[in-house]
Rosetta silent file (secondary structure, phi, psi, omega in degrees, C-alpha in Angstrom):
SEQUENCE: MKTFAQLQTRLQNLLAGLDGDLWRTMMAGINPPAGLPPEQEALDMIFRDSKAFGGYIPDLMTIMRRNIPQELSGEEIQALKGLTGLIQLFLRLLLLILLVPRYHDHEDLITTFNGYRQTLVFAEDYLAQAEGK
SCORE:     score description
SCORE:     0.000 S_00000001
   1 L     0.000  142.803 -176.486   -6.918  -12.683   -9.929 S_00000001
   2 L  -113.901  -15.506 -175.112  -10.650  -12.686   -9.693 S_00000001
   3 L  -131.359  159.015  175.738  -11.371  -11.907   -6.050 S_00000001
   4 H   -65.125  -35.745 -179.975  -10.341   -9.474   -3.343 S_00000001
   5 H   -64.042  -40.684  177.452   -9.431  -12.433   -1.123 S_00000001
   6 H   -64.132  -42.949  179.034   -6.975  -13.752   -3.739 S_00000001
   7 H   -65.001  -42.547  179.340   -5.417  -10.311   -4.119 S_00000001
   8 H   -61.191  -43.547  178.425   -5.168   -9.858   -0.371 S_00000001
   9 H   -60.468  -45.644 -179.858   -3.393  -13.217    0.003 S_00000001
  10 H   -61.930  -42.384 -178.627   -0.932  -12.351   -2.749 S_00000001
  11 H   -71.889  -34.078  175.276   -0.182   -8.936   -1.213 S_00000001
  12 H   -62.095  -40.503  178.107    0.224  -10.359    2.280 S_00000001
  13 H   -67.325  -39.339  176.088    2.830  -12.728    0.874 S_00000001
  14 H   -60.796  -48.701 -177.641    4.526   -9.839   -0.938 S_00000001
  15 H   -64.323  -32.267  179.887    4.601   -7.731    2.227 S_00000001
  16 H   -66.732  -24.098 -176.986    6.000  -10.606    4.278 S_00000001
  17 L  -116.297   13.657 -177.943    9.052  -10.759    2.041 S_00000001
  18 L   -57.148  128.197  174.744    9.634   -7.122    1.099 S_00000001
  19 L    63.930    1.703  171.587   13.331   -6.337    0.717 S_00000001
  20 H    39.479 -120.884 -175.474   14.297   -9.730    2.174 S_00000001
  21 H   -65.515  -32.079  177.741   17.814   -9.775    3.591 S_00000001
  22 H   -57.870  -46.250  179.626   18.291   -6.027    3.145 S_00000001
  23 H   -65.765  -44.546 -179.114   15.425   -5.379    5.567 S_00000001
  24 H   -63.573  -39.873  178.117   16.578   -8.031    8.046 S_00000001
  25 H   -64.406  -44.022  179.024   20.119   -6.645    8.008 S_00000001
  26 H   -61.459  -44.923 -178.075   18.851   -3.115    8.541 S_00000001
  27 H   -63.770  -35.585 -179.444   16.623   -4.212   11.437 S_00000001
  28 H   -64.463  -28.404 -178.033   19.499   -6.058   13.110 S_00000001
  29 L   -95.198    1.377 -177.692   21.500   -2.834   13.276 S_00000001
  30 L   -91.775  127.448  176.692   18.722   -0.602   14.594 S_00000001
  31 E  -149.670   77.795 -174.776   18.837    0.315   18.259 S_00000001
  32 L   -58.793  144.242   -2.875   17.157    3.724   18.721 S_00000001
  33 L   -90.106   -5.849 -175.187   18.370    6.279   19.432 S_00000001
  34 L   -70.879  -41.176 -175.961   22.001    5.130   19.200 S_00000001
  35 E  -118.406  103.439  178.017   21.735    2.957   16.118 S_00000001
  36 L  -121.547  150.463  178.285   19.600    4.176   13.235 S_00000001
  37 L   -73.338  162.157  174.014   19.850    3.275    9.554 S_00000001
  38 L   -58.353  132.209 -176.605   20.922    5.890    7.040 S_00000001
  39 H   -54.428  -47.264 -177.409   17.891    8.098    6.396 S_00000001
  40 H   -59.092  -42.426 -179.335   18.213    7.887    2.617 S_00000001
  41 H   -63.225  -43.124  179.860   18.336    4.098    2.667 S_00000001
  42 H   -66.248  -43.756  179.644   15.211    3.850    4.822 S_00000001
  43 H   -65.761  -40.491  177.341   13.276    6.364    2.698 S_00000001
  44 H   -61.165  -39.903 -179.449   14.324    4.625   -0.510 S_00000001
  45 H   -64.107  -44.106  178.906   13.130    1.326    0.902 S_00000001
  46 H   -61.217  -45.987 -178.976    9.703    2.761    1.774 S_00000001
  47 H   -63.649  -44.360  179.285    9.343    4.301   -1.671 S_00000001
  48 H   -62.130  -41.646  178.918   10.458    1.107   -3.414 S_00000001
  49 H   -64.884  -39.792  179.465    8.034   -0.950   -1.313 S_00000001
  50 H   -66.448  -34.669  176.855    5.164    1.389   -2.102 S_00000001
  51 H   -68.305  -39.529  178.500    5.942    1.055   -5.816 S_00000001
  52 H   -62.662  -46.844  178.284    5.983   -2.766   -5.502 S_00000001
  53 H   -64.266  -40.877 -179.450    2.610   -2.753   -3.737 S_00000001
  54 H   -62.286  -21.415  176.962    1.292   -0.188   -6.219 S_00000001
  55 L   -62.845  -16.274  179.960    1.979   -2.632   -9.017 S_00000001
  56 L   -98.112   -0.771  178.778   -1.112   -4.493   -7.866 S_00000001
  57 H   -60.504  -41.737  176.725   -3.430   -1.480   -8.020 S_00000001
  58 H   -58.386  -35.422  176.376   -4.521   -2.366  -11.592 S_00000001
  59 H   -63.514  -43.585  178.438   -5.566   -5.793  -10.300 S_00000001
  60 H   -59.604  -46.777 -178.760   -7.623   -4.144   -7.565 S_00000001
  61 H   -63.994  -38.184  178.603   -9.310   -1.837  -10.062 S_00000001
  62 H   -64.377  -43.632  178.789  -10.060   -4.775  -12.387 S_00000001
  63 H   -62.775  -40.689  178.685  -11.662   -6.753   -9.569 S_00000001
  64 H   -63.659  -40.792 -179.570  -13.789   -3.741   -8.632 S_00000001
  65 H   -66.604  -32.411 -174.387  -14.923   -3.315  -12.247 S_00000001
  66 H   -87.511   -8.245 -176.296  -15.837   -6.995  -12.584 S_00000001
  67 L  -125.797  137.496  176.558  -17.849   -7.318   -9.375 S_00000001
  68 L   -80.554  123.223 -173.999  -21.010   -5.571   -8.247 S_00000001
  69 H   -54.089  -41.386 -176.697  -20.282   -4.156   -4.771 S_00000001
  70 H   -69.377  -11.593 -178.647  -23.675   -5.095   -3.326 S_00000001
  71 H  -101.598    5.110 -179.668  -23.146   -8.743   -4.314 S_00000001
  72 L   -70.518  143.401  174.755  -19.870   -9.267   -2.437 S_00000001
  73 L   -75.082  167.590  176.801  -19.725  -11.985    0.195 S_00000001
  74 H   -59.772  -38.238  178.602  -18.702  -11.182    3.754 S_00000001
  75 H   -63.903  -41.130  179.911  -15.265  -12.699    3.093 S_00000001
  76 H   -67.778  -38.313  177.507  -14.780  -10.468    0.060 S_00000001
  77 H   -64.151  -42.817  178.239  -15.826   -7.362    2.002 S_00000001
  78 H   -62.978  -41.081  178.180  -13.330   -8.223    4.748 S_00000001
  79 H   -63.500  -42.044  178.598  -10.571   -8.734    2.174 S_00000001
  80 H   -64.644  -38.304  175.594  -11.404   -5.384    0.583 S_00000001
  81 H   -60.440  -43.349  178.136  -11.269   -3.719    4.000 S_00000001
  82 H   -62.756  -43.306  178.176   -7.807   -5.179    4.515 S_00000001
  83 H   -63.849  -40.943  178.141   -6.656   -3.990    1.099 S_00000001
  84 H   -63.211  -39.255  176.814   -8.061   -0.525    1.762 S_00000001
  85 H   -62.999  -39.080  177.763   -6.160   -0.438    5.054 S_00000001
  86 H   -66.471  -38.717  176.693   -2.919   -1.297    3.265 S_00000001
  87 H   -61.622  -44.249  178.191   -3.535    1.483    0.750 S_00000001
  88 H   -59.959  -43.118 -179.491   -4.047    3.904    3.645 S_00000001
  89 H   -62.132  -47.786  179.688   -0.828    2.745    5.293 S_00000001
  90 H   -64.904  -36.070  177.120    1.247    3.206    2.138 S_00000001
  91 H   -62.167  -41.865  178.064   -0.360    6.595    1.557 S_00000001
  92 H   -64.989  -41.340  178.656    0.672    7.657    5.069 S_00000001
  93 H   -64.400  -41.288  177.487    4.232    6.415    4.548 S_00000001
  94 H   -64.314  -37.369  176.884    4.500    8.312    1.274 S_00000001
  95 H   -61.747  -40.748  178.007    3.208   11.432    3.014 S_00000001
  96 H   -60.138  -39.522  177.273    5.968   11.117    5.602 S_00000001
  97 H   -65.817  -42.329  179.660    8.548   11.083    2.821 S_00000001
  98 H   -61.750  -25.178  178.966    6.926   14.126    1.210 S_00000001
  99 L   -72.655  -17.091  176.133    7.300   15.980    4.516 S_00000001
 100 L   -73.567  120.962 -172.614   11.096   15.745    4.183 S_00000001
 101 H   -49.043  -39.343 -176.056   12.015   19.114    2.591 S_00000001
 102 H   -72.019   -8.076  178.931   14.250   17.715   -0.134 S_00000001
 103 H  -107.776    3.586 -177.202   11.350   15.575   -1.427 S_00000001
 104 L   -55.190  -33.077 -176.765    8.650   18.269   -1.560 S_00000001
 105 L  -118.307   24.387  179.011    8.896   18.497   -5.351 S_00000001
 106 L   -73.809  108.005 -171.198    9.976   14.935   -6.234 S_00000001
 107 H   -60.169  -44.808 -178.961    7.762   14.242   -9.271 S_00000001
 108 H   -64.899  -39.394  177.810    7.737   10.435   -9.107 S_00000001
 109 H   -64.889  -44.082  179.817    6.933   10.529   -5.395 S_00000001
 110 H   -63.833  -43.030  178.575    4.129   13.054   -5.926 S_00000001
 111 H   -61.497  -44.288  179.199    2.702   10.984   -8.793 S_00000001
 112 H   -63.777  -44.597  178.035    2.805    7.830   -6.670 S_00000001
 113 H   -58.501  -48.862 -178.440    1.198    9.625   -3.718 S_00000001
 114 H   -64.709  -34.940  176.304   -1.596   11.023   -5.886 S_00000001
 115 H   -63.959  -43.543  176.668   -2.191    7.608   -7.448 S_00000001
 116 H   -64.328  -41.643 -179.075   -2.590    6.041   -4.029 S_00000001
 117 H   -61.273  -45.106  179.543   -4.857    8.878   -2.902 S_00000001
 118 H   -66.830  -39.352  177.574   -7.154    8.427   -5.905 S_00000001
 119 H   -61.987  -40.282  178.440   -7.160    4.655   -5.492 S_00000001
 120 H   -61.536  -41.549  177.796   -8.158    5.084   -1.849 S_00000001
 121 H   -59.357  -47.284  179.599  -11.116    7.259   -2.894 S_00000001
 122 H   -62.303  -46.413 -176.923  -12.259    4.580   -5.357 S_00000001
 123 H   -65.433  -42.108  179.262  -11.764    1.720   -2.888 S_00000001
 124 H   -66.211  -38.448  177.544  -13.547    3.506   -0.029 S_00000001
 125 H   -64.924  -44.853  179.092  -16.486    4.405   -2.285 S_00000001
 126 H   -62.276  -43.501  179.842  -16.725    0.831   -3.549 S_00000001
 127 H   -63.668  -41.246  178.051  -16.493   -0.506    0.012 S_00000001
 128 H   -60.625  -40.991  177.625  -19.252    1.857    1.182 S_00000001
 129 H   -65.219  -40.977 -179.413  -21.478    0.531   -1.619 S_00000001
 130 H   -64.496  -33.545 -179.960  -20.637   -3.051   -0.665 S_00000001
 131 L   -88.213   -0.185  177.640  -21.573   -2.374    2.941 S_00000001
 132 L    74.380   28.343 -179.174  -24.789   -0.644    1.894 S_00000001
 133 L   -91.356    0.000    0.000  -23.869    2.768    3.252 S_00000001
């Protein structure tokens, strides 16, 4: 991928189909507060989804390295804003898992969280440069 818009399109398609039938089946059985999915299953799904999305972080970093922020088109800036928002969302979801006591010291979760946090710093800095701030 060469552009933020291409990456955003690919990730939107990924997010639209995350966990497929497993997710649809889980949603069909949810009726709060009486019907909730097993906590472990829901947390595992969030973590797995964040890892799937995180697989595209190297693409994001490559696009940032190959493009001068101040030369981005308006469409590219909007796509980068959308990608940055998705990173923020996954970071928040991972934080919620970390708040569950039994996951406080889960190494893979902590590593994934820290990777997202650092990526967000890079993306926000790059976006600020692109917007001339």
